[in-house]
N, CA, C and O atoms as a Tripos MOL2 file, in Angstrom:
@<TRIPOS>MOLECULE
protein
  292   291    73     0     0
PROTEIN
NO_CHARGES

@<TRIPOS>ATOM
      1 N           0.8460   -1.1320   -0.0150 N.3       1 MET1
      2 CA          0.0050   -0.0140    0.0550 C.3       1 MET1
      3 C           0.9290    1.2620   -0.0460 C.2       1 MET1
      4 O           1.9650    1.3630    0.6110 O.2       1 MET1
      5 N           0.4830    2.2150   -0.9080 N.am      2 SER2
      6 CA          1.4020    3.4620   -1.0350 C.3       2 SER2
      7 C           0.9600    4.4580   -0.0640 C.2       2 SER2
      8 O          -0.2240    4.5260    0.2620 O.2       2 SER2
      9 N           1.9290    5.2980    0.4540 N.am      3 ASN3
     10 CA          1.6460    6.3950    1.2680 C.3       3 ASN3
     11 C           1.6130    7.7450    0.4710 C.2       3 ASN3
     12 O           1.5850    8.8460    1.0210 O.2       3 ASN3
     13 N           1.6170    7.5480   -0.8420 N.am      4 LYS4
     14 CA          1.4770    8.8290   -1.7040 C.3       4 LYS4
     15 C           0.2430    9.4780   -1.4810 C.2       4 LYS4
     16 O          -0.7890    8.8120   -1.4040 O.2       4 LYS4
     17 N           0.2360   10.8180   -1.3590 N.am      5 ARG5
     18 CA         -0.9270   11.6530   -1.1030 C.3       5 ARG5
     19 C          -1.3290   12.0140   -2.6040 C.2       5 ARG5
     20 O          -0.5550   12.1240   -3.5550 O.2       5 ARG5
     21 N          -2.6280   12.1650   -2.6030 N.am      6 ASP6
     22 CA         -3.3270   12.5100   -3.9490 C.3       6 ASP6
     23 C          -3.4690   14.1460   -3.9070 C.2       6 ASP6
     24 O          -4.2000   14.7520   -3.1230 O.2       6 ASP6
     25 N          -2.6810   14.7030   -4.8410 N.am      7 PHE7
     26 CA         -2.8150   16.1210   -4.7740 C.3       7 PHE7
     27 C          -3.7530   16.5110   -6.0440 C.2       7 PHE7
     28 O          -3.7550   15.8400   -7.0760 O.2       7 PHE7
     29 N          -4.4740   17.5640   -5.8690 N.am      8 LYS8
     30 CA         -5.3000   18.0860   -6.8340 C.3       8 LYS8
     31 C          -4.7250   19.4660   -7.2700 C.2       8 LYS8
     32 O          -4.4430   20.3680   -6.4810 O.2       8 LYS8
     33 N          -4.5840   19.5190   -8.6310 N.am      9 THR9
     34 CA         -4.1140   20.7870   -9.2930 C.3       9 THR9
     35 C          -5.3990   21.6610   -9.6740 C.2       9 THR9
     36 O          -6.4050   21.2080  -10.2200 O.2       9 THR9
     37 N          -5.2060   22.9170   -9.3140 N.am     10 PHE10
     38 CA         -6.3750   23.7690   -9.7430 C.3      10 PHE10
     39 C          -5.6200   25.0990  -10.2060 C.2      10 PHE10
     40 O          -4.4660   25.3540   -9.8630 O.2      10 PHE10
     41 N          -6.3640   25.8780  -10.9830 N.am     11 PHE11
     42 CA         -5.9500   27.1800  -11.5430 C.3      11 PHE11
     43 C          -6.6370   28.2980  -10.9340 C.2      11 PHE11
     44 O          -7.8680   28.2970  -10.9710 O.2      11 PHE11
     45 N          -5.9840   29.3110  -10.3450 N.am     12 LEU12
     46 CA         -6.7150   30.5260   -9.8550 C.3      12 LEU12
     47 C          -6.1920   31.6560  -10.4490 C.2      12 LEU12
     48 O          -5.0100   31.9230  -10.2330 O.2      12 LEU12
     49 N          -6.8970   32.4080  -11.1990 N.am     13 ASN13
     50 CA         -6.6040   33.5240  -11.9580 C.3      13 ASN13
     51 C          -5.2650   33.2750  -12.8720 C.2      13 ASN13
     52 O          -4.3530   34.0950  -12.9800 O.2      13 ASN13
     53 N          -5.3130   32.0360  -13.4870 N.am     14 GLY14
     54 CA         -4.2960   31.5540  -14.3970 C.3      14 GLY14
     55 C          -3.0230   31.0240  -13.7870 C.2      14 GLY14
     56 O          -2.1330   30.5610  -14.5000 O.2      14 GLY14
     57 N          -2.9210   31.0900  -12.3970 N.am     15 GLN15
     58 CA         -1.7860   30.5260  -11.6570 C.3      15 GLN15
     59 C          -2.1570   29.0760  -11.1460 C.2      15 GLN15
     60 O          -3.2770   28.8190  -10.7050 O.2      15 GLN15
     61 N          -1.1410   28.1490  -11.2350 N.am     16 GLU16
     62 CA         -1.3250   26.8400  -10.8890 C.3      16 GLU16
     63 C          -1.0620   26.6790   -9.3940 C.2      16 GLU16
     64 O          -0.0720   27.1670   -8.8490 O.2      16 GLU16
     65 N          -1.9800   25.9810   -8.7670 N.am     17 TYR17
     66 CA         -1.9210   25.6570   -7.3230 C.3      17 TYR17
     67 C          -2.1540   24.2270   -7.0760 C.2      17 TYR17
     68 O          -2.7180   23.5460   -7.9320 O.2      17 TYR17
     69 N          -1.7310   23.6970   -5.8930 N.am     18 TYR18
     70 CA         -2.0020   22.2060   -5.5370 C.3      18 TYR18
     71 C          -2.4810   22.1930   -4.1770 C.2      18 TYR18
     72 O          -2.1010   23.0010   -3.3300 O.2      18 TYR18
     73 N          -3.3780   21.2070   -3.9570 N.am     19 THR19
     74 CA         -3.8080   20.9630   -2.5790 C.3      19 THR19
     75 C          -4.1770   19.4370   -2.4470 C.2      19 THR19
     76 O          -4.5870   18.7410   -3.3760 O.2      19 THR19
     77 N          -3.9850   19.0580   -1.2540 N.am     20 ASP20
     78 CA         -4.4210   17.5090   -0.9230 C.3      20 ASP20
     79 C          -5.5550   17.6390    0.0830 C.2      20 ASP20
     80 O          -5.9630   16.6190    0.6390 O.2      20 ASP20
     81 N          -6.1060   18.8580    0.3600 N.am     21 ASP21
     82 CA         -7.2110   19.0410    1.2300 C.3      21 ASP21
     83 C          -8.4990   19.1330    0.4880 C.2      21 ASP21
     84 O          -8.4940   19.6560   -0.6260 O.2      21 ASP21
     85 N          -9.5660   18.6860    0.9870 N.am     22 ASN22
     86 CA        -10.8810   18.8890    0.4700 C.3      22 ASN22
     87 C         -11.3400   20.3050    0.7230 C.2      22 ASN22
     88 O         -11.8210   20.5440    1.8310 O.2      22 ASN22
     89 N         -11.2470   21.2800   -0.1780 N.am     23 ILE23
     90 CA        -11.5670   22.5670    0.1370 C.3      23 ILE23
     91 C         -12.6190   23.1490   -0.8090 C.2      23 ILE23
     92 O         -12.6550   22.8070   -1.9910 O.2      23 ILE23
     93 N         -13.5250   24.0830   -0.2510 N.am     24 THR24
     94 CA        -14.5930   24.6110   -1.0710 C.3      24 THR24
     95 C         -14.1550   25.9650   -1.6250 C.2      24 THR24
     96 O         -13.1380   26.5030   -1.1860 O.2      24 THR24
     97 N         -14.8850   26.5150   -2.5610 N.am     25 LEU25
     98 CA        -14.4910   27.8160   -3.0880 C.3      25 LEU25
     99 C         -14.5200   28.7580   -2.0440 C.2      25 LEU25
    100 O         -13.6580   29.6360   -2.0200 O.2      25 LEU25
    101 N         -15.4470   28.6970   -1.1220 N.am     26 LEU26
    102 CA        -15.4500   29.6970    0.0800 C.3      26 LEU26
    103 C         -14.2310   29.5220    1.0410 C.2      26 LEU26
    104 O         -13.7900   30.4940    1.6550 O.2      26 LEU26
    105 N         -13.7220   28.3500    1.1590 N.am     27 ASP27
    106 CA        -12.4770   28.1460    2.0070 C.3      27 ASP27
    107 C         -11.3390   28.9230    1.1410 C.2      27 ASP27
    108 O         -10.5430   29.6690    1.7100 O.2      27 ASP27
    109 N         -11.3080   28.7290   -0.1410 N.am     28 LEU28
    110 CA        -10.2470   29.3230   -0.8700 C.3      28 LEU28
    111 C         -10.3180   30.8100   -0.7850 C.2      28 LEU28
    112 O          -9.2860   31.4580   -0.6100 O.2      28 LEU28
    113 N         -11.5490   31.4190   -0.9080 N.am     29 LEU29
    114 CA        -11.6250   32.8400   -0.8430 C.3      29 LEU29
    115 C         -11.0930   33.3430    0.5330 C.2      29 LEU29
    116 O         -10.3550   34.3240    0.6170 O.2      29 LEU29
    117 N         -11.5030   32.6290    1.5870 N.am     30 TYR30
    118 CA        -11.0260   33.0020    2.9630 C.3      30 TYR30
    119 C          -9.5110   32.9010    3.0420 C.2      30 TYR30
    120 O          -8.8690   33.7750    3.6260 O.2      30 TYR30
    121 N          -8.9200   31.8450    2.4630 N.am     31 TYR31
    122 CA         -7.5550   31.5870    2.6500 C.3      31 TYR31
    123 C          -6.7630   32.7190    1.9220 C.2      31 TYR31
    124 O          -5.7230   33.1240    2.4410 O.2      31 TYR31
    125 N          -7.1960   33.2340    0.7740 N.am     32 PHE32
    126 CA         -6.5050   34.2970    0.0860 C.3      32 PHE32
    127 C          -7.0190   35.6840    0.4920 C.2      32 PHE32
    128 O          -6.6360   36.7140   -0.0640 O.2      32 PHE32
    129 N          -7.9340   35.6490    1.5240 N.am     33 ASP33
    130 CA         -8.4300   36.9200    2.1940 C.3      33 ASP33
    131 C          -9.0750   37.8470    1.2120 C.2      33 ASP33
    132 O          -8.8300   39.0530    1.2440 O.2      33 ASP33
    133 N          -9.8620   37.3360    0.3720 N.am     34 TYR34
    134 CA        -10.7660   38.1860   -0.4900 C.3      34 TYR34
    135 C         -11.8650   38.8900    0.3020 C.2      34 TYR34
    136 O         -12.3550   38.3900    1.3140 O.2      34 TYR34
    137 N         -12.2230   40.0410   -0.1890 N.am     35 ASN35
    138 CA        -13.4840   40.7570    0.2850 C.3      35 ASN35
    139 C         -14.6480   40.0640   -0.3850 C.2      35 ASN35
    140 O         -14.8130   40.2550   -1.5900 O.2      35 ASN35
    141 N         -15.4280   39.3170    0.2480 N.am     36 LEU36
    142 CA        -16.4730   38.4640   -0.3180 C.3      36 LEU36
    143 C         -17.5680   39.4270   -0.9570 C.2      36 LEU36
    144 O         -18.2590   39.0340   -1.8970 O.2      36 LEU36
    145 N         -17.6850   40.5460   -0.4830 N.am     37 SER37
    146 CA        -18.8890   41.4900   -0.9820 C.3      37 SER37
    147 C         -18.4030   42.1600   -2.3370 C.2      37 SER37
    148 O         -19.2270   42.7430   -3.0410 O.2      37 SER37
    149 N         -17.2580   42.0900   -2.6520 N.am     38 LEU38
    150 CA        -16.7050   42.8730   -3.7830 C.3      38 LEU38
    151 C         -15.9330   42.0770   -4.8570 C.2      38 LEU38
    152 O         -14.8510   42.4260   -5.3300 O.2      38 LEU38
    153 N         -16.6660   40.8940   -5.2020 N.am     39 LEU39
    154 CA        -16.0300   40.0470   -6.1560 C.3      39 LEU39
    155 C         -17.0510   39.2680   -6.9380 C.2      39 LEU39
    156 O         -18.1650   38.9990   -6.4890 O.2      39 LEU39
    157 N         -16.6090   38.9110   -8.1570 N.am     40 VAL40
    158 CA        -17.4760   37.9290   -8.9240 C.3      40 VAL40
    159 C         -16.5200   36.7250   -9.1960 C.2      40 VAL40
    160 O         -15.3560   36.9150   -9.5480 O.2      40 VAL40
    161 N         -17.0340   35.5140   -9.0250 N.am     41 LEU41
    162 CA        -16.2810   34.2960   -9.1240 C.3      41 LEU41
    163 C         -16.7100   33.5060  -10.3120 C.2      41 LEU41
    164 O         -17.8930   33.1770  -10.3930 O.2      41 LEU41
    165 N         -15.8090   33.1490  -11.2970 N.am     42 GLU42
    166 CA        -16.1040   32.3890  -12.4140 C.3      42 GLU42
    167 C         -15.3900   30.9450  -11.9980 C.2      42 GLU42
    168 O         -14.2270   30.8590  -11.6050 O.2      42 GLU42
    169 N         -16.2320   29.9190  -12.1430 N.am     43 TYR43
    170 CA        -15.8190   28.5430  -11.9040 C.3      43 TYR43
    171 C         -15.9840   27.7100  -13.0880 C.2      43 TYR43
    172 O         -17.1260   27.4890  -13.4910 O.2      43 TYR43
    173 N         -14.9000   27.1880  -13.7360 N.am     44 ASN44
    174 CA        -14.9560   26.5180  -14.9750 C.3      44 ASN44
    175 C         -15.7870   27.1520  -15.9370 C.2      44 ASN44
    176 O         -16.6720   26.5280  -16.5230 O.2      44 ASN44
    177 N         -15.5610   28.3230  -16.1290 N.am     45 ASN45
    178 CA        -16.1260   29.1870  -17.2970 C.3      45 ASN45
    179 C         -17.5540   29.5140  -17.0880 C.2      45 ASN45
    180 O         -18.2460   29.8780  -18.0390 O.2      45 ASN45
    181 N         -18.0670   29.3930  -15.7950 N.am     46 PHE46
    182 CA        -19.4100   29.8500  -15.5300 C.3      46 PHE46
    183 C         -19.3300   30.7170  -14.2400 C.2      46 PHE46
    184 O         -18.5560   30.4930  -13.3100 O.2      46 PHE46
    185 N         -20.2270   31.7350  -14.3030 N.am     47 ILE47
    186 CA        -20.3800   32.5920  -13.0760 C.3      47 ILE47
    187 C         -20.9700   31.7540  -11.9660 C.2      47 ILE47
    188 O         -21.9540   31.0450  -12.1740 O.2      47 ILE47
    189 N         -20.3920   31.8270  -10.8190 N.am     48 CYS48
    190 CA        -20.9160   31.0580   -9.6500 C.3      48 CYS48
    191 C         -21.5260   31.9490   -8.7090 C.2      48 CYS48
    192 O         -20.9390   32.9230   -8.2380 O.2      48 CYS48
    193 N         -22.8720   31.5720   -8.3940 N.am     49 ASN49
    194 CA        -23.6270   32.2230   -7.3540 C.3      49 ASN49
    195 C         -23.0760   32.0570   -5.9880 C.2      49 ASN49
    196 O         -22.7480   30.9620   -5.5300 O.2      49 ASN49
    197 N         -22.9800   33.2810   -5.3000 N.am     50 LYS50
    198 CA        -22.3320   33.2410   -3.9550 C.3      50 LYS50
    199 C         -22.9830   32.2170   -3.0180 C.2      50 LYS50
    200 O         -22.3030   31.7500   -2.1040 O.2      50 LYS50
    201 N         -24.2360   31.8440   -3.1860 N.am     51 LYS51
    202 CA        -24.9090   30.9090   -2.2690 C.3      51 LYS51
    203 C         -24.4330   29.5310   -2.4490 C.2      51 LYS51
    204 O         -24.7500   28.6530   -1.6460 O.2      51 LYS51
    205 N         -23.6240   29.2850   -3.5520 N.am     52 ASN52
    206 CA        -23.0140   27.8640   -3.8420 C.3      52 ASN52
    207 C         -21.5590   27.7820   -3.4380 C.2      52 ASN52
    208 O         -20.9640   26.7090   -3.5360 O.2      52 ASN52
    209 N         -20.9630   28.8710   -2.9890 N.am     53 TRP53
    210 CA        -19.4900   28.9130   -2.7900 C.3      53 TRP53
    211 C         -19.0780   27.9050   -1.7430 C.2      53 TRP53
    212 O         -17.9580   27.3960   -1.7810 O.2      53 TRP53
    213 N         -20.0070   27.5930   -0.7630 N.am     54 ASP54
    214 CA        -19.6100   26.6720    0.2890 C.3      54 ASP54
    215 C         -19.9980   25.3530    0.0670 C.2      54 ASP54
    216 O         -19.7850   24.5010    0.9290 O.2      54 ASP54
    217 N         -20.6230   25.0440   -1.1480 N.am     55 LYS55
    218 CA        -21.1360   23.7680   -1.5370 C.3      55 LYS55
    219 C         -20.2610   23.1360   -2.6970 C.2      55 LYS55
    220 O         -20.3980   21.9470   -2.9830 O.2      55 LYS55
    221 N         -19.4490   23.8700   -3.2930 N.am     56 ILE56
    222 CA        -18.5970   23.4300   -4.3610 C.3      56 ILE56
    223 C         -17.1970   23.0900   -3.9730 C.2      56 ILE56
    224 O         -16.4440   23.9970   -3.6210 O.2      56 ILE56
    225 N         -16.8090   21.8980   -4.0100 N.am     57 SER57
    226 CA        -15.3690   21.5910   -3.6280 C.3      57 SER57
    227 C         -14.5100   21.5860   -4.8160 C.2      57 SER57
    228 O         -14.9040   21.1600   -5.9020 O.2      57 SER57
    229 N         -13.3170   22.0660   -4.6080 N.am     58 ILE58
    230 CA        -12.3800   22.1410   -5.7660 C.3      58 ILE58
    231 C         -11.8960   20.7650   -6.1180 C.2      58 ILE58
    232 O         -11.5250   19.9370   -5.2850 O.2      58 ILE58
    233 N         -11.9310   20.5750   -7.4790 N.am     59 MET59
    234 CA        -11.5410   19.2140   -8.0980 C.3      59 MET59
    235 C         -10.2900   19.3990   -8.9630 C.2      59 MET59
    236 O          -9.8580   20.4970   -9.3150 O.2      59 MET59
    237 N          -9.7940   18.3010   -9.2450 N.am     60 ASN60
    238 CA         -8.5620   18.4170  -10.0760 C.3      60 ASN60
    239 C          -8.8740   19.0420  -11.4770 C.2      60 ASN60
    240 O          -9.7960   18.6870  -12.2120 O.2      60 ASN60
    241 N          -7.9570   20.0350  -11.7330 N.am     61 ASN61
    242 CA         -7.9320   20.8440  -12.9910 C.3      61 ASN61
    243 C          -9.1030   21.8140  -13.0670 C.2      61 ASN61
    244 O          -9.5000   22.2580  -14.1440 O.2      61 ASN61
    245 N          -9.6340   22.1230  -11.9160 N.am     62 ASP62
    246 CA        -10.6890   23.3280  -11.8980 C.3      62 ASP62
    247 C          -9.9230   24.6350  -12.2910 C.2      62 ASP62
    248 O          -8.7630   24.8800  -11.9600 O.2      62 ASP62
    249 N         -10.7360   25.4420  -13.0440 N.am     63 LYS63
    250 CA        -10.3100   26.7590  -13.3320 C.3      63 LYS63
    251 C         -11.1790   27.8070  -12.6220 C.2      63 LYS63
    252 O         -12.3870   27.8580  -12.8510 O.2      63 LYS63
    253 N         -10.6030   28.6050  -11.8020 N.am     64 ILE64
    254 CA        -11.2820   29.6360  -10.9480 C.3      64 ILE64
    255 C         -10.7100   30.9790  -11.3410 C.2      64 ILE64
    256 O          -9.4990   31.1970  -11.2980 O.2      64 ILE64
    257 N         -11.5520   31.8250  -11.7050 N.am     65 GLU65
    258 CA        -11.1980   33.3000  -11.9980 C.3      65 GLU65
    259 C         -11.8900   34.2460  -11.0690 C.2      65 GLU65
    260 O         -13.1210   34.2590  -11.0670 O.2      65 GLU65
    261 N         -11.2610   34.9840  -10.3330 N.am     66 ILE66
    262 CA        -11.9370   35.9820   -9.4080 C.3      66 ILE66
    263 C         -11.6210   37.3720   -9.8630 C.2      66 ILE66
    264 O         -10.4850   37.8230  -10.0140 O.2      66 ILE66
    265 N         -12.8860   38.0760  -10.0880 N.am     67 ILE67
    266 CA        -12.7620   39.4680  -10.5050 C.3      67 ILE67
    267 C         -13.2210   40.3750   -9.3690 C.2      67 ILE67
    268 O         -14.3760   40.2920   -8.9500 O.2      67 ILE67
    269 N         -12.3150   41.2660   -8.8460 N.am     68 THR68
    270 CA        -12.7100   42.1220   -7.8090 C.3      68 THR68
    271 C         -13.3180   43.3950   -8.3790 C.2      68 THR68
    272 O         -12.9680   43.8690   -9.4590 O.2      68 THR68
    273 N         -14.2200   43.9040   -7.6130 N.am     69 ILE69
    274 CA        -15.0230   45.1080   -8.0510 C.3      69 ILE69
    275 C         -14.3870   46.2510   -7.2330 C.2      69 ILE69
    276 O         -14.2190   46.1720   -6.0160 O.2      69 ILE69
    277 N         -14.0400   47.3320   -7.9880 N.am     70 VAL70
    278 CA        -13.3860   48.4700   -7.3940 C.3      70 VAL70
    279 C         -14.3550   49.7260   -7.5940 C.2      70 VAL70
    280 O         -14.7240   50.0770   -8.7150 O.2      70 VAL70
    281 N         -14.6840   50.2860   -6.5760 N.am     71 GLY71
    282 CA        -15.5470   51.3920   -6.6280 C.3      71 GLY71
    283 C         -14.7650   52.6580   -6.6550 C.2      71 GLY71
    284 O         -13.5900   52.6540   -6.2890 O.2      71 GLY71
    285 N         -15.3870   53.8020   -7.0920 N.am     72 GLY72
    286 CA        -14.7560   55.0140   -6.9860 C.3      72 GLY72
    287 C         -15.5800   56.0590   -7.7940 C.2      72 GLY72
    288 O         -16.6100   55.7200   -8.3780 O.2      72 GLY72
    289 N         -15.1100   57.3380   -7.8180 N.am     73 GLY73
    290 CA        -15.8150   58.3160   -8.6210 C.3      73 GLY73
    291 C         -14.9730   59.3280   -9.3010 C.2      73 GLY73
    292 O         -15.4940   60.1940  -10.0020 O.2      73 GLY73
@<TRIPOS>BOND
     1     1     2 1
     2     2     3 1
     3     3     4 2
     4     3     5 am
     5     5     6 1
     6     6     7 1
     7     7     8 2
     8     7     9 am
     9     9    10 1
    10    10    11 1
    11    11    12 2
    12    11    13 am
    13    13    14 1
    14    14    15 1
    15    15    16 2
    16    15    17 am
    17    17    18 1
    18    18    19 1
    19    19    20 2
    20    19    21 am
    21    21    22 1
    22    22    23 1
    23    23    24 2
    24    23    25 am
    25    25    26 1
    26    26    27 1
    27    27    28 2
    28    27    29 am
    29    29    30 1
    30    30    31 1
    31    31    32 2
    32    31    33 am
    33    33    34 1
    34    34    35 1
    35    35    36 2
    36    35    37 am
    37    37    38 1
    38    38    39 1
    39    39    40 2
    40    39    41 am
    41    41    42 1
    42    42    43 1
    43    43    44 2
    44    43    45 am
    45    45    46 1
    46    46    47 1
    47    47    48 2
    48    47    49 am
    49    49    50 1
    50    50    51 1
    51    51    52 2
    52    51    53 am
    53    53    54 1
    54    54    55 1
    55    55    56 2
    56    55    57 am
    57    57    58 1
    58    58    59 1
    59    59    60 2
    60    59    61 am
    61    61    62 1
    62    62    63 1
    63    63    64 2
    64    63    65 am
    65    65    66 1
    66    66    67 1
    67    67    68 2
    68    67    69 am
    69    69    70 1
    70    70    71 1
    71    71    72 2
    72    71    73 am
    73    73    74 1
    74    74    75 1
    75    75    76 2
    76    75    77 am
    77    77    78 1
    78    78    79 1
    79    79    80 2
    80    79    81 am
    81    81    82 1
    82    82    83 1
    83    83    84 2
    84    83    85 am
    85    85    86 1
    86    86    87 1
    87    87    88 2
    88    87    89 am
    89    89    90 1
    90    90    91 1
    91    91    92 2
    92    91    93 am
    93    93    94 1
    94    94    95 1
    95    95    96 2
    96    95    97 am
    97    97    98 1
    98    98    99 1
    99    99   100 2
   100    99   101 am
   101   101   102 1
   102   102   103 1
   103   103   104 2
   104   103   105 am
   105   105   106 1
   106   106   107 1
   107   107   108 2
   108   107   109 am
   109   109   110 1
   110   110   111 1
   111   111   112 2
   112   111   113 am
   113   113   114 1
   114   114   115 1
   115   115   116 2
   116   115   117 am
   117   117   118 1
   118   118   119 1
   119   119   120 2
   120   119   121 am
   121   121   122 1
   122   122   123 1
   123   123   124 2
   124   123   125 am
   125   125   126 1
   126   126   127 1
   127   127   128 2
   128   127   129 am
   129   129   130 1
   130   130   131 1
   131   131   132 2
   132   131   133 am
   133   133   134 1
   134   134   135 1
   135   135   136 2
   136   135   137 am
   137   137   138 1
   138   138   139 1
   139   139   140 2
   140   139   141 am
   141   141   142 1
   142   142   143 1
   143   143   144 2
   144   143   145 am
   145   145   146 1
   146   146   147 1
   147   147   148 2
   148   147   149 am
   149   149   150 1
   150   150   151 1
   151   151   152 2
   152   151   153 am
   153   153   154 1
   154   154   155 1
   155   155   156 2
   156   155   157 am
   157   157   158 1
   158   158   159 1
   159   159   160 2
   160   159   161 am
   161   161   162 1
   162   162   163 1
   163   163   164 2
   164   163   165 am
   165   165   166 1
   166   166   167 1
   167   167   168 2
   168   167   169 am
   169   169   170 1
   170   170   171 1
   171   171   172 2
   172   171   173 am
   173   173   174 1
   174   174   175 1
   175   175   176 2
   176   175   177 am
   177   177   178 1
   178   178   179 1
   179   179   180 2
   180   179   181 am
   181   181   182 1
   182   182   183 1
   183   183   184 2
   184   183   185 am
   185   185   186 1
   186   186   187 1
   187   187   188 2
   188   187   189 am
   189   189   190 1
   190   190   191 1
   191   191   192 2
   192   191   193 am
   193   193   194 1
   194   194   195 1
   195   195   196 2
   196   195   197 am
   197   197   198 1
   198   198   199 1
   199   199   200 2
   200   199   201 am
   201   201   202 1
   202   202   203 1
   203   203   204 2
   204   203   205 am
   205   205   206 1
   206   206   207 1
   207   207   208 2
   208   207   209 am
   209   209   210 1
   210   210   211 1
   211   211   212 2
   212   211   213 am
   213   213   214 1
   214   214   215 1
   215   215   216 2
   216   215   217 am
   217   217   218 1
   218   218   219 1
   219   219   220 2
   220   219   221 am
   221   221   222 1
   222   222   223 1
   223   223   224 2
   224   223   225 am
   225   225   226 1
   226   226   227 1
   227   227   228 2
   228   227   229 am
   229   229   230 1
   230   230   231 1
   231   231   232 2
   232   231   233 am
   233   233   234 1
   234   234   235 1
   235   235   236 2
   236   235   237 am
   237   237   238 1
   238   238   239 1
   239   239   240 2
   240   239   241 am
   241   241   242 1
   242   242   243 1
   243   243   244 2
   244   243   245 am
   245   245   246 1
   246   246   247 1
   247   247   248 2
   248   247   249 am
   249   249   250 1
   250   250   251 1
   251   251   252 2
   252   251   253 am
   253   253   254 1
   254   254   255 1
   255   255   256 2
   256   255   257 am
   257   257   258 1
   258   258   259 1
   259   259   260 2
   260   259   261 am
   261   261   262 1
   262   262   263 1
   263   263   264 2
   264   263   265 am
   265   265   266 1
   266   266   267 1
   267   267   268 2
   268   267   269 am
   269   269   270 1
   270   270   271 1
   271   271   272 2
   272   271   273 am
   273   273   274 1
   274   274   275 1
   275   275   276 2
   276   275   277 am
   277   277   278 1
   278   278   279 1
   279   279   280 2
   280   279   281 am
   281   281   282 1
   282   282   283 1
   283   283   284 2
   284   283   285 am
   285   285   286 1
   286   286   287 1
   287   287   288 2
   288   287   289 am
   289   289   290 1
   290   290   291 1
   291   291   292 2
@<TRIPOS>SUBSTRUCTURE
     1 MET1         2 RESIDUE 1 A MET
     2 SER2         6 RESIDUE 1 A SER
     3 ASN3        10 RESIDUE 1 A ASN
     4 LYS4        14 RESIDUE 1 A LYS
     5 ARG5        18 RESIDUE 1 A ARG
     6 ASP6        22 RESIDUE 1 A ASP
     7 PHE7        26 RESIDUE 1 A PHE
     8 LYS8        30 RESIDUE 1 A LYS
     9 THR9        34 RESIDUE 1 A THR
    10 PHE10       38 RESIDUE 1 A PHE
    11 PHE11       42 RESIDUE 1 A PHE
    12 LEU12       46 RESIDUE 1 A LEU
    13 ASN13       50 RESIDUE 1 A ASN
    14 GLY14       54 RESIDUE 1 A GLY
    15 GLN15       58 RESIDUE 1 A GLN
    16 GLU16       62 RESIDUE 1 A GLU
    17 TYR17       66 RESIDUE 1 A TYR
    18 TYR18       70 RESIDUE 1 A TYR
    19 THR19       74 RESIDUE 1 A THR
    20 ASP20       78 RESIDUE 1 A ASP
    21 ASP21       82 RESIDUE 1 A ASP
    22 ASN22       86 RESIDUE 1 A ASN
    23 ILE23       90 RESIDUE 1 A ILE
    24 THR24       94 RESIDUE 1 A THR
    25 LEU25       98 RESIDUE 1 A LEU
    26 LEU26      102 RESIDUE 1 A LEU
    27 ASP27      106 RESIDUE 1 A ASP
    28 LEU28      110 RESIDUE 1 A LEU
    29 LEU29      114 RESIDUE 1 A LEU
    30 TYR30      118 RESIDUE 1 A TYR
    31 TYR31      122 RESIDUE 1 A TYR
    32 PHE32      126 RESIDUE 1 A PHE
    33 ASP33      130 RESIDUE 1 A ASP
    34 TYR34      134 RESIDUE 1 A TYR
    35 ASN35      138 RESIDUE 1 A ASN
    36 LEU36      142 RESIDUE 1 A LEU
    37 SER37      146 RESIDUE 1 A SER
    38 LEU38      150 RESIDUE 1 A LEU
    39 LEU39      154 RESIDUE 1 A LEU
    40 VAL40      158 RESIDUE 1 A VAL
    41 LEU41      162 RESIDUE 1 A LEU
    42 GLU42      166 RESIDUE 1 A GLU
    43 TYR43      170 RESIDUE 1 A TYR
    44 ASN44      174 RESIDUE 1 A ASN
    45 ASN45      178 RESIDUE 1 A ASN
    46 PHE46      182 RESIDUE 1 A PHE
    47 ILE47      186 RESIDUE 1 A ILE
    48 CYS48      190 RESIDUE 1 A CYS
    49 ASN49      194 RESIDUE 1 A ASN
    50 LYS50      198 RESIDUE 1 A LYS
    51 LYS51      202 RESIDUE 1 A LYS
    52 ASN52      206 RESIDUE 1 A ASN
    53 TRP53      210 RESIDUE 1 A TRP
    54 ASP54      214 RESIDUE 1 A ASP
    55 LYS55      218 RESIDUE 1 A LYS
    56 ILE56      222 RESIDUE 1 A ILE
    57 SER57      226 RESIDUE 1 A SER
    58 ILE58      230 RESIDUE 1 A ILE
    59 MET59      234 RESIDUE 1 A MET
    60 ASN60      238 RESIDUE 1 A ASN
    61 ASN61      242 RESIDUE 1 A ASN
    62 ASP62      246 RESIDUE 1 A ASP
    63 LYS63      250 RESIDUE 1 A LYS
    64 ILE64      254 RESIDUE 1 A ILE
    65 GLU65      258 RESIDUE 1 A GLU
    66 ILE66      262 RESIDUE 1 A ILE
    67 ILE67      266 RESIDUE 1 A ILE
    68 THR68      270 RESIDUE 1 A THR
    69 ILE69      274 RESIDUE 1 A ILE
    70 VAL70      278 RESIDUE 1 A VAL
    71 GLY71      282 RESIDUE 1 A GLY
    72 GLY72      286 RESIDUE 1 A GLY
    73 GLY73      290 RESIDUE 1 A GLY
C-alpha cells in the first residue's frame, strides 16, 4: 500500500496551485483573504452564485477566476 498523497491541481486567476485537502470555493476565498462582497467568481467558465460557494469542492484541473470590483468616482 502506498503512502503517496493525492494532490489536486487547480488554477486560480491563471496561476497553478496544488492541494491535498478537500476545500470549497469559500475556503479558498477565505484563505486568500478576498473581500467577499466585492467580487465575482467564475468557476470552470461559468459565473458562480455566492450561495453555492460553500457547496462546491475544488476538484482536479478546476479553473477559477476571481474578478474584484473597485468602486470610485
